[in-house]
C-alpha positions as CSV (number, residue, x, y, z in Angstrom):
1,X,116.5,125.6,-51.4
2,X,114.8,127.6,-54.1
3,X,111.8,126.4,-56.1
4,X,113.7,125.9,-59.4
5,X,116.4,123.7,-57.6
6,X,113.6,121.6,-56.0
7,X,112.0,121.2,-59.5
8,X,115.4,120.1,-60.9
9,X,115.9,117.6,-58.1
10,X,112.4,116.2,-58.5
11,X,112.9,115.7,-62.3
12,X,116.3,114.0,-61.6
13,X,114.6,111.7,-59.1
14,X,111.9,110.7,-61.6
15,X,114.5,110.0,-64.3
16,X,116.6,107.9,-62.0
17,X,113.5,106.0,-60.9
18,X,113.1,104.7,-64.5
19,X,116.8,104.1,-65.0
20,X,117.5,107.2,-67.2
21,X,121.1,107.3,-68.4
22,X,123.8,110.0,-68.7
23,X,121.7,112.6,-66.9
24,X,123.2,116.1,-66.8
25,X,121.9,119.3,-65.5
26,X,123.0,122.6,-67.1
27,X,122.7,125.8,-65.1
28,X,122.1,128.5,-67.7
29,X,121.3,131.3,-65.3
30,X,124.8,133.0,-65.5
31,X,124.6,133.1,-69.3
32,X,123.4,136.1,-71.2
33,X,119.8,135.7,-72.5
34,X,119.1,132.0,-71.5
35,X,115.8,130.5,-72.5
36,X,115.4,129.1,-69.0
37,X,117.4,128.6,-65.8
38,X,118.2,124.9,-66.3
39,X,118.4,122.3,-69.0
40,X,118.2,118.7,-68.0
41,X,119.4,116.2,-70.6
42,X,118.9,112.4,-70.3
43,X,118.6,109.4,-72.5
44,X,116.7,106.2,-72.6
45,X,117.7,103.1,-74.6
46,X,114.5,102.9,-76.7
47,X,111.5,105.0,-77.5
48,X,109.5,102.9,-75.0
49,X,112.0,103.9,-72.2
50,X,112.0,107.5,-73.4
51,X,108.3,107.6,-73.1
52,X,108.4,105.9,-69.6
53,X,110.9,108.5,-68.5
54,X,108.7,111.3,-69.6
55,X,105.6,109.8,-67.9
56,X,107.7,109.4,-64.7
57,X,108.7,113.0,-64.7
58,X,105.1,114.2,-65.4
59,X,103.7,112.1,-62.6
60,X,106.3,112.8,-59.9
61,X,106.5,116.5,-60.5
62,X,102.7,116.7,-60.3
63,X,102.6,114.5,-57.2
64,X,105.3,116.4,-55.3
65,X,105.0,120.0,-56.6
66,X,101.5,120.1,-58.2
67,X,103.0,121.4,-61.5
68,X,102.4,120.3,-65.1
69,X,104.7,121.2,-68.0
70,X,103.8,124.4,-69.9
71,X,104.3,122.3,-73.0
72,X,105.7,119.0,-74.2
73,X,106.7,117.8,-77.7
74,X,107.8,114.6,-79.2
75,X,105.6,112.3,-77.2
76,X,104.3,110.3,-80.2
77,X,107.6,109.4,-81.7
78,X,109.6,109.3,-78.4
79,X,112.9,109.9,-80.2
80,X,113.4,113.2,-78.4
81,X,110.8,114.4,-75.9
82,X,111.1,118.0,-74.7
83,X,109.2,119.2,-71.6
84,X,109.0,122.8,-70.7
85,X,108.5,123.7,-67.0
86,X,109.3,127.4,-67.5
87,X,112.5,127.7,-65.5
88,X,113.5,124.2,-66.4
89,X,113.6,122.5,-69.8
90,X,113.9,118.8,-70.0
91,X,115.2,116.9,-73.0
92,X,115.0,113.1,-73.1
93,X,116.6,111.4,-76.1
94,X,117.3,108.0,-77.6
95,X,121.2,107.8,-77.9
96,X,121.4,108.4,-81.7
97,X,119.2,111.6,-81.4
98,X,121.2,112.9,-78.4
99,X,124.5,112.4,-80.3
100,X,123.1,114.1,-83.5
101,X,121.6,117.2,-81.8
102,X,124.5,117.5,-79.3
103,X,122.7,120.1,-77.0
104,X,125.5,119.8,-74.5
105,X,127.9,121.4,-77.0
106,X,125.4,124.3,-77.9
107,X,125.4,125.3,-74.2
108,X,129.0,124.5,-73.4
109,X,129.4,127.7,-71.3
110,X,126.8,126.5,-68.8
111,X,127.7,125.0,-65.4
112,X,127.3,121.3,-66.1
113,X,126.6,118.7,-63.4
114,X,126.8,115.0,-64.4
115,X,124.5,112.8,-62.4
116,X,125.8,109.2,-61.8
117,X,123.8,106.4,-63.4
118,X,121.9,104.2,-61.0
119,X,122.8,100.6,-61.7
């Protein structure tokens, strides 16, 4: 398994650990001029959960892979947190922001994988 896929799986594990909902991975590598190889999109019910999801990803990726994001934005408001791992861009939303920005539609040509929610 390549490094990017290991990173994707680690991020998904961290999101599921904190009960992230409606997780999808979008493989952008076959598109022309993508900003990264994968988008991961997830949502939390509240800003507190969105922040907890972000913290979980930060910690697990660092613990397993010794990587930190190249950048992160939205941490203070926690309505939409974006974390840039170079080959993987993670977006964690509250439901209203996810619906408003509709990133899934912007990258509709990507290969999308829906990750089942953990109950």
